[in-house]
ZADO-1210 file (C-alpha; in nm, 4 decimals, padded with zeros to 6 digits):
<atoms>
<atom x="-01.2865" y="20.7712" z="20.0250" code="MET" pos="1"/>
<atom x="-01.2662" y="20.8176" z="19.6533" code="ARG" pos="2"/>
<atom x="-01.5171" y="20.6972" z="19.3951" code="ASN" pos="3"/>
<atom x="-01.7778" y="20.5397" z="19.6132" code="TYR" pos="4"/>
<atom x="-01.9667" y="20.4457" z="19.2998" code="SER" pos="5"/>
<atom x="-01.7014" y="20.1815" z="19.2286" code="TYR" pos="6"/>
<atom x="-01.7426" y="20.0414" z="19.5746" code="LEU" pos="7"/>
<atom x="-02.1060" y="19.9600" z="19.5057" code="LEU" pos="8"/>
<atom x="-01.9997" y="19.6346" z="19.3424" code="PHE" pos="9"/>
<atom x="-01.8414" y="19.5154" z="19.6635" code="LEU" pos="10"/>
<atom x="-02.0544" y="19.2422" z="19.8135" code="PHE" pos="11"/>
<atom x="-01.9040" y="19.2255" z="20.1566" code="LEU" pos="12"/>
<atom x="-01.7878" y="19.5162" z="20.3638" code="ILE" pos="13"/>
<atom x="-01.6965" y="19.5631" z="20.7220" code="LEU" pos="14"/>
<atom x="-01.9517" y="19.7495" z="20.9292" code="SER" pos="15"/>
<atom x="-01.8876" y="19.9105" z="21.2608" code="CYS" pos="16"/>
<atom x="-02.0183" y="19.7371" z="21.5692" code="ASN" pos="17"/>
<atom x="-01.9581" y="19.8482" z="21.9281" code="LYS" pos="18"/>
<atom x="-01.8572" y="19.4989" z="22.0428" code="LYS" pos="19"/>
<atom x="-01.6669" y="19.3750" z="21.7389" code="GLU" pos="20"/>
<atom x="-01.6296" y="19.4265" z="21.3662" code="ASP" pos="21"/>
<atom x="-01.8484" y="19.1969" z="21.1603" code="GLN" pos="22"/>
<atom x="-01.8675" y="19.1360" z="20.7886" code="ILE" pos="23"/>
<atom x="-02.2110" y="19.2106" z="20.6555" code="ARG" pos="24"/>
<atom x="-02.3747" y="19.2526" z="20.3200" code="GLU" pos="25"/>
<atom x="-02.5138" y="19.5940" z="20.2462" code="ILE" pos="26"/>
<atom x="-02.7699" y="19.6901" z="19.9862" code="ASN" pos="27"/>
<atom x="-02.5884" y="19.9195" z="19.7405" code="ALA" pos="28"/>
<atom x="-02.9042" y="20.1287" z="19.7027" code="ASN" pos="29"/>
<atom x="-02.8860" y="20.2212" z="20.0716" code="LYS" pos="30"/>
<atom x="-02.5225" y="20.3256" z="20.0536" code="PHE" pos="31"/>
<atom x="-02.4757" y="20.7025" z="20.1002" code="GLN" pos="32"/>
<atom x="-02.1690" y="20.9138" z="20.0425" code="LEU" pos="33"/>
<atom x="-02.0079" y="21.0996" z="20.3284" code="ASN" pos="34"/>
<atom x="-02.0419" y="21.4732" z="20.3196" code="LYS" pos="35"/>
<atom x="-01.7302" y="21.6703" z="20.2377" code="VAL" pos="36"/>
<atom x="-01.5419" y="21.6950" z="20.5676" code="VAL" pos="37"/>
<atom x="-01.2322" y="21.8849" z="20.4487" code="HIS" pos="38"/>
<atom x="-01.2696" y="22.2245" z="20.2820" code="ASP" pos="39"/>
<atom x="-00.9262" y="22.1879" z="20.1281" code="SER" pos="40"/>
<atom x="-00.6358" y="21.9499" z="20.0931" code="LEU" pos="41"/>
<atom x="-00.2642" y="22.0249" z="20.1001" code="THR" pos="42"/>
<atom x="-00.0702" y="22.0764" z="19.7786" code="GLN" pos="43"/>
<atom x="00.1168" y="21.7519" z="19.8510" code="GLU" pos="44"/>
<atom x="-00.2138" y="21.5645" z="19.8822" code="GLN" pos="45"/>
<atom x="-00.3413" y="21.7217" z="19.5587" code="ILE" pos="46"/>
<atom x="-00.0249" y="21.6143" z="19.3717" code="GLU" pos="47"/>
<atom x="-00.0655" y="21.2560" z="19.4928" code="LYS" pos="48"/>
<atom x="-00.4336" y="21.2589" z="19.3931" code="ILE" pos="49"/>
<atom x="-00.3344" y="21.3830" z="19.0453" code="LYS" pos="50"/>
<atom x="-00.0986" y="21.0853" z="19.0180" code="THR" pos="51"/>
<atom x="-00.3767" y="20.8463" z="19.1203" code="ILE" pos="52"/>
<atom x="-00.6185" y="21.0106" z="18.8780" code="HIS" pos="53"/>
<atom x="-00.3693" y="20.9864" z="18.5918" code="ASP" pos="54"/>
<atom x="-00.2981" y="20.6166" z="18.6559" code="VAL" pos="55"/>
<atom x="-00.6662" y="20.5192" z="18.6586" code="PHE" pos="56"/>
<atom x="-00.7951" y="20.7723" z="18.4014" code="ALA" pos="57"/>
<atom x="-00.8488" y="20.5052" z="18.1365" code="GLU" pos="58"/>
<atom x="-01.0708" y="20.2901" z="18.3607" code="VAL" pos="59"/>
<atom x="-01.2237" y="20.5588" z="18.5832" code="ASP" pos="60"/>
<atom x="-01.3886" y="20.8464" z="18.3983" code="LYS" pos="61"/>
<atom x="-01.4216" y="21.0702" z="18.7069" code="SER" pos="62"/>
<atom x="-01.2890" y="21.4198" z="18.6546" code="SER" pos="63"/>
<atom x="-00.9900" y="21.5326" z="18.8569" code="LEU" pos="64"/>
<atom x="-01.2187" y="21.7726" z="19.0451" code="GLU" pos="65"/>
<atom x="-01.4554" y="21.4874" z="19.1384" code="GLN" pos="66"/>
<atom x="-01.1639" y="21.2713" z="19.2468" code="THR" pos="67"/>
<atom x="-01.0340" y="21.5491" z="19.4727" code="ILE" pos="68"/>
<atom x="-01.3831" y="21.6003" z="19.6162" code="THR" pos="69"/>
<atom x="-01.4101" y="21.2281" z="19.6869" code="ASP" pos="70"/>
<atom x="-01.0903" y="21.2427" z="19.8920" code="PHE" pos="71"/>
<atom x="-01.2259" y="21.5459" z="20.0802" code="LYS" pos="72"/>
<atom x="-01.5096" y="21.3184" z="20.1986" code="ARG" pos="73"/>
<atom x="-01.2675" y="21.0938" z="20.3850" code="ASP" pos="74"/>
<atom x="-01.1996" y="21.1584" z="20.7533" code="LEU" pos="75"/>
<atom x="-00.8355" y="21.0568" z="20.7017" code="HIS" pos="76"/>
<atom x="-00.7458" y="21.1443" z="20.3432" code="PRO" pos="77"/>
<atom x="-00.3749" y="21.0658" z="20.3890" code="ASP" pos="78"/>
<atom x="-00.4583" y="20.7051" z="20.4766" code="ASN" pos="79"/>
<atom x="-00.6874" y="20.6743" z="20.1758" code="GLU" pos="80"/>
<atom x="-00.4336" y="20.8370" z="19.9437" code="ILE" pos="81"/>
<atom x="-00.1734" y="20.5867" z="20.0627" code="LYS" pos="82"/>
<atom x="-00.4048" y="20.2943" z="19.9786" code="ILE" pos="83"/>
<atom x="-00.4835" y="20.4345" z="19.6342" code="TRP" pos="84"/>
<atom x="-00.1147" y="20.4943" z="19.5616" code="LEU" pos="85"/>
<atom x="-00.0489" y="20.1295" z="19.6500" code="GLN" pos="86"/>
<atom x="-00.3317" y="20.0267" z="19.4188" code="MET" pos="87"/>
<atom x="-00.1857" y="20.2428" z="19.1402" code="ALA" pos="88"/>
<atom x="00.1556" y="20.0842" z="19.1906" code="LYS" pos="89"/>
<atom x="00.0044" y="19.7344" z="19.1630" code="ALA" pos="90"/>
<atom x="-00.1988" y="19.8315" z="18.8559" code="TYR" pos="91"/>
<atom x="00.1002" y="19.9810" z="18.6768" code="GLU" pos="92"/>
<atom x="00.3259" y="19.6958" z="18.7882" code="GLY" pos="93"/>
<atom x="00.1015" y="19.4320" z="18.6364" code="TYR" pos="94"/>
<atom x="00.0342" y="19.6272" z="18.3168" code="LEU" pos="95"/>
<atom x="00.4032" y="19.7014" z="18.2643" code="SER" pos="96"/>
<atom x="00.4483" y="19.3286" z="18.2011" code="LYS" pos="97"/>
<atom x="00.1148" y="19.2509" z="18.0353" code="ASN" pos="98"/>
<atom x="-00.0560" y="19.4257" z="17.7441" code="LYS" pos="99"/>
<atom x="-00.4333" y="19.4199" z="17.8005" code="LYS" pos="100"/>
<atom x="-00.7532" y="19.5490" z="17.6392" code="SER" pos="101"/>
<atom x="-00.9623" y="19.8198" z="17.8043" code="ILE" pos="102"/>
<atom x="-01.2106" y="19.5565" z="17.9244" code="GLU" pos="103"/>
<atom x="-00.9314" y="19.3588" z="18.0851" code="GLU" pos="104"/>
<atom x="-00.7924" y="19.6776" z="18.2404" code="LYS" pos="105"/>
<atom x="-01.1308" y="19.7531" z="18.3964" code="ARG" pos="106"/>
<atom x="-01.1374" y="19.4029" z="18.5439" code="GLU" pos="107"/>
<atom x="-00.7800" y="19.4471" z="18.6713" code="ILE" pos="108"/>
<atom x="-00.8885" y="19.7712" z="18.8390" code="PHE" pos="109"/>
<atom x="-01.1849" y="19.5967" z="19.0041" code="LYS" pos="110"/>
<atom x="-00.9609" y="19.3148" z="19.1245" code="LEU" pos="111"/>
<atom x="-00.7133" y="19.5550" z="19.2829" code="ILE" pos="112"/>
<atom x="-00.9915" y="19.7647" z="19.4346" code="LEU" pos="113"/>
<atom x="-01.1448" y="19.4559" z="19.5922" code="LEU" pos="114"/>
<atom x="-00.8032" y="19.3333" z="19.7036" code="ARG" pos="115"/>
<atom x="-00.7446" y="19.6583" z="19.8894" code="SER" pos="116"/>
<atom x="-01.0349" y="19.5628" z="20.1191" code="THR" pos="117"/>
<atom x="-00.9935" y="19.1858" z="20.1487" code="GLN" pos="118"/>
<atom x="-00.7496" y="18.9006" z="20.1015" code="SER" pos="119"/>
<atom x="-00.6494" y="18.7658" z="19.7613" code="SER" pos="120"/>
<atom x="-00.8441" y="18.4457" z="19.8289" code="GLU" pos="121"/>
<atom x="-01.1606" y="18.6384" z="19.9172" code="GLU" pos="122"/>
<atom x="-01.1166" y="18.8559" z="19.6114" code="THR" pos="123"/>
<atom x="-01.0864" y="18.5617" z="19.3722" code="ILE" pos="124"/>
<atom x="-01.3871" y="18.3972" z="19.5366" code="HIS" pos="125"/>
<atom x="-01.6072" y="18.7091" z="19.5236" code="SER" pos="126"/>
<atom x="-01.5550" y="18.8270" z="19.1660" code="ILE" pos="127"/>
<atom x="-01.7020" y="18.6866" z="18.8471" code="ASP" pos="128"/>
<atom x="-01.4206" y="18.7109" z="18.5959" code="LEU" pos="129"/>
<atom x="-01.5316" y="18.7955" z="18.2424" code="GLU" pos="130"/>
<atom x="-01.2078" y="18.8820" z="18.0646" code="TYR" pos="131"/>
<atom x="-00.9225" y="18.7434" z="18.2726" code="LEU" pos="132"/>
<atom x="-00.8447" y="18.3849" z="18.3599" code="SER" pos="133"/>
<atom x="-00.8143" y="18.2838" z="18.7229" code="LYS" pos="134"/>
<atom x="-00.4386" y="18.2515" z="18.6675" code="LYS" pos="135"/>
<atom x="-00.4248" y="18.6082" z="18.5300" code="ASP" pos="136"/>
<atom x="-00.6299" y="18.7344" z="18.8261" code="ALA" pos="137"/>
<atom x="-00.3955" y="18.5656" z="19.0710" code="GLU" pos="138"/>
<atom x="-00.1010" y="18.7321" z="18.8976" code="GLU" pos="139"/>
<atom x="-00.2737" y="19.0715" z="18.9160" code="VAL" pos="140"/>
<atom x="-00.3316" y="19.0226" z="19.2881" code="LEU" pos="141"/>
<atom x="00.0308" y="18.9267" z="19.3452" code="SER" pos="142"/>
<atom x="00.1204" y="19.2901" z="19.2724" code="PHE" pos="143"/>
<atom x="-00.0870" y="19.4162" z="19.5686" code="TYR" pos="144"/>
<atom x="00.0788" y="19.2816" z="19.8812" code="THR" pos="145"/>
<atom x="-00.0441" y="19.5272" z="20.1412" code="ASN" pos="146"/>
<atom x="-00.2719" y="19.4307" z="20.4258" code="THR" pos="147"/>
<atom x="-00.6394" y="19.4678" z="20.3283" code="PRO" pos="148"/>
<atom x="-00.8177" y="19.7689" z="20.4761" code="LYS" pos="149"/>
<atom x="-01.1860" y="19.6732" z="20.4930" code="PRO" pos="150"/>
<atom x="-01.4347" y="19.9502" z="20.4242" code="LEU" pos="151"/>
<atom x="-01.5946" y="20.0573" z="20.7481" code="LYS" pos="152"/>
<atom x="-01.9393" y="20.2074" z="20.7478" code="VAL" pos="153"/>
<atom x="-02.1315" y="20.3621" z="21.0308" code="ALA" pos="154"/>
<atom x="-02.4853" y="20.2465" z="21.0752" code="GLN" pos="155"/>
</atoms>
């Protein structure tokens, strides 16, 4: 998964359990990155990652090389790339209709990132909005309509 540092602000994540998946809080200080599991990615994957990097460059200061490395950490990079492309589409879709400051854009990014892992209702409930109104946040979230993919962590 890409940019685990951004995921540290998530309060609830899904942890793996042999019997059933349960939502649990995790201390961000105990969160560790996966090791790189793919030595390389395909050219098609790299092109998609470049697109993702370009879309979020203003709100995510990771280098392209770091972004690629982050995707190499994922067991299923194609699945993760697909999620991030959907996030990029939602981000661009909202901003194409709404001019926002960099602070607002960062909050939009956080909203969409959270929404990728949980429902719109859970997202609104779990974030403290500083720059956007609740109405604005709901509009942002309306651009991401895919099923949430909770973050799964092995214990």
